[in-house]
C-alpha positions as CSV (number, residue, x, y, z in Angstrom):
1,M,18.7,-9.3,36.5
2,K,21.8,-10.2,34.2
3,Q,19.7,-12.9,32.3
4,N,16.9,-10.3,31.1
5,E,19.3,-7.5,29.8
6,I,20.7,-10.8,28.1
7,R,17.1,-12.0,26.5
8,S,16.4,-8.2,25.8
9,Q,19.5,-6.9,24.0
10,P,17.9,-9.0,20.4
11,S,14.6,-7.9,21.0
12,D,16.4,-4.4,20.6
13,K,18.9,-5.0,17.7
14,N,15.9,-6.8,15.4
15,K,14.1,-3.1,16.2
16,H,17.1,-1.1,14.7
17,V,16.6,-3.8,11.8
18,R,13.3,-3.0,11.3
19,L,13.7,0.3,11.3
20,S,16.4,0.4,8.9
21,Y,14.2,-2.2,6.5
22,S,11.2,0.4,7.1
23,Q,12.7,3.6,6.3
24,S,14.4,1.0,2.9
25,Y,10.8,-0.1,2.4
26,G,9.1,3.7,2.2
27,A,12.0,4.5,-0.3
28,M,11.1,1.6,-2.5
29,L,7.9,2.9,-2.6
30,G,8.3,6.4,-3.1
31,I,10.5,4.8,-6.0
32,L,7.4,2.5,-7.9
33,R,5.3,5.7,-7.1
34,S,7.3,8.1,-9.5
35,D,7.4,8.3,-13.5
36,N,9.2,7.2,-15.9
37,Q,10.3,3.6,-14.3
38,D,11.8,0.7,-16.1
39,P,9.5,-2.5,-15.7
40,Y,12.5,-4.5,-14.3
41,L,13.5,-2.3,-11.7
42,T,9.5,-1.8,-10.5
43,R,9.3,-6.2,-10.8
44,Q,12.6,-6.1,-8.5
45,I,11.2,-3.0,-5.9
46,E,7.6,-4.9,-5.5
47,F,9.6,-8.4,-4.6
48,F,11.2,-6.5,-2.3
49,C,7.9,-4.6,-0.9
50,K,6.5,-8.7,-0.6
51,S,9.6,-10.1,1.1
52,F,10.1,-7.2,3.4
53,R,6.3,-7.6,4.3
54,A,7.0,-11.6,4.8
55,L,9.8,-10.9,7.3
56,Q,8.0,-8.1,9.1
57,S,5.2,-10.2,10.2
58,H,7.3,-13.4,10.8
59,K,8.2,-14.0,14.6
60,D,11.0,-16.6,14.8
61,V,14.0,-13.6,14.4
62,D,16.2,-17.2,15.6
63,S,14.9,-19.2,12.6
64,I,16.8,-20.2,9.5
65,A,13.8,-19.4,7.5
66,H,13.9,-15.4,8.4
67,Q,18.5,-15.2,8.0
68,H,17.1,-16.5,4.5
69,L,14.5,-13.9,3.9
70,K,17.0,-11.6,5.3
71,Q,19.7,-12.2,3.5
72,V,16.9,-12.1,0.1
73,T,16.0,-8.5,0.9
74,N,19.2,-7.2,1.4
75,L,20.2,-8.2,-2.3
76,I,17.1,-7.5,-3.9
77,A,17.6,-3.5,-1.6
78,K,21.6,-3.4,-2.9
79,Q,20.5,-4.9,-6.8
80,I,17.8,-2.0,-6.6
81,L,20.5,0.6,-5.5
82,R,22.3,-0.8,-8.2
83,E,20.1,-0.5,-11.0
84,L,19.4,3.2,-9.4
85,S,22.7,4.6,-9.8
86,C,22.9,3.1,-13.8
87,S,19.7,4.8,-14.6
88,Q,21.2,7.7,-12.7
89,D,24.2,7.6,-14.7
90,R,22.8,6.7,-18.1
91,M,20.2,10.1,-17.4
92,N,23.0,12.3,-16.5
93,L,25.3,10.9,-20.2
94,H,21.7,12.2,-22.1
């Protein structure tokens, strides 16, 4: 019994991670479809979406490659959010 519980925990944690990535992915796609988009930001979002899809299709969650891809995806998402807040601030100034 105890062994099964331990095995089920990582997959539950991964579901939570995937859910938050899915929400980010949906938001990024929404931004891509909006008008007046900065070309640099568009490329960043497209790269995020590609790495997200690769992350979703990667089966071995414990591998170093998966961990690296997750870090890259997180960094891209943070960069995009920073860019968005900066562009929003610039719009508010005008």
